[in-house]
N, C-alpha and C positions, 0 to 999 in steps of 0.2 A: 801748769797754770790753766790750760784749757780745761782740764778735768775739774778743777776747783770751780771755775766759772760755770761749767755745765751743771755741776752738783748744786751750786747756788741758785741757778735759774730753775732747776727742777724743784728745789725746796720752795722757792717763791711761788711757782705755779701751783704746787699742791696746796700750799697755805691759802692762796687766793681761792682755789676751787673749793676747799673745805669750808671756807667762810660763806660760800653761796648757798649751802644747804645745811640746815640744822635739823637734828633728828632726836627721837627718843623711842624706846620700846617699853618704857615704864610709865606711860601716861595712865591716868586713872579716870574711869568713867563710873559715876554713881548714878543710879536712878531710883526713883521712888514712885510707886503707884498705889499708895495707901489711901484708904477711905476711913474717915473718923469712926471710932467705935469697933473697928474690925482689926484683925491681925495685920501688923506692919508688913508691907510688901516693898522690899528694897534689896538692891544687889550692888556689887562692886566688881569692876574689872580692872586689875592693876597691871595688865599687860597690853595696853593699847599702844599701837605704833603711830607716831605722827612725824611728818616731814614738812618743814617749812623752807620754801625757796626764798631766801632773803632778798634777792633782787626784785622779785615780782610780787611777793606777799602770798604766793600760792601755798595753800595748806591742804594736806591730805592726812586723814586719820583713818586707821584700820583697826577694827576690833573683832576678835574671834568670839562668837556668841557663847560657846561653851566655857569661856573664861570668866563669865559672870558668876560670882559666888554669892549665895544666899546664906542667911543664918541657919535655915532649916533645909536639909538635903531633899526632903520631899518637894518643897517649893522649887528648888533648883531643877529637879527631875521634871516636874510639870512644865516649868518655863521652857526647858529645852525640847521636850517631846511634844507638848500640846500647843503652846503659844507661839514660840519662835521657830519651831520645827528645825532646830539647828543641824540636823542630819541633812536636810534639804537646802537650807539657807545658812551656811556656816559662818558668814561674816557680815559685818556692817561697815560701810565705807562712807566717809564724808570727803568730798572734793570741793574746794572753794578758794576764795581769795580774801585776804584781809585788806579792806579798803584803806587807802592812803598810808600803807605800811612803809616805813623807812627805818632800817636798822640803826641808822645814825641818830635817830630821835628817841630811841629806847634808853631809858635810864631807870634808876631805882624807884621812881614814882610810877604807880600804876596808872596807865592811860587807857581810856576806853576806845575800842575800835569796832567798826561794824564788819562782820564776817558774812559774806554772801556765798552760797554754794548749794550743793545738792547732796542729800543724804540718801543712801540706798541700803535698805535692809528688808528682809523677808520677801525679796523679789520685787519690791516696789521702790520707786524713787520719788523724792519730793524736794522742791526748792525751798530753802530756808534762809532767813536773815536773822542773825543773832548778834548780840553785843557781847564782846569779850574784853577782858582787861589783860594788858601785857605790860610786863616790867622786867628789868634786869635784876636777877637774883644772884646769890653767891654761886649757884651751880650752873646757871645759864639763863636763858630767856623763859620766864614763867608766863603761861597762858592759862587763863581761867574763864570759862563761859558757862552760863546757866541758861537752859532753854526748855520749853515744853515740847513734847512730841505726842501726837494723838494716834492711838492704836488703829483707828479707822483709816488713817492715811496710808497705812502699810498693810491693810487687810489682815490684821492680827485679830483672830477671833478669841473672844473671852467666853468660855462656856457659860450657858445660862445659869447653871447652879451656883456659880461664884461671881456672876456679873455685878451684883450689888456690893461685893467685897473688894473689888479691884477697880481702880480708876482707869478710865480710857485715856485721861490726860496724865502723861508720865513726865514728872519733873526730872530733868537730866542735867548732869554737871560733868564737864570735862576739865581736868587739871593736868597740865604737863609741863615739864622743864626740858626745853630744847637746848641741845649742846652742839 
């Protein structure tokens, strides 16, 4: 009887702990830095890791720069070698908090939340405030946010020869399903 009670308590404890943290390693980041009348500049990273601490609303997202894929391999090569210097700055990290987050209030209706935190990439950090929508989906909690980033804020140099073809303002989108 004692063994059954002990196993039951361990099961309850692990279930409770598991619900305090929701994660994914399949988050998607899209970005676009296109300028009208020039070649499209956009990429996708389908291997973004995100962790949500459900008790506090703390959110951490981690992306490996080399995991961004472009339609053209030459663009990807220039992105990694010249712009992002991914050999020197291999990752981008966001650490922040979803304001007024309460897991009990999440349902199938998308609700807007303000997310406040700090993004670090290319060796520089910047505080950002973005709006995101959160809802309960069939696979877990879905988080979607769109926000602009400026290359100047992270000291990302755009070579003079292509400066008119690439926007300094990069439209960024994060989509993840946390389980």
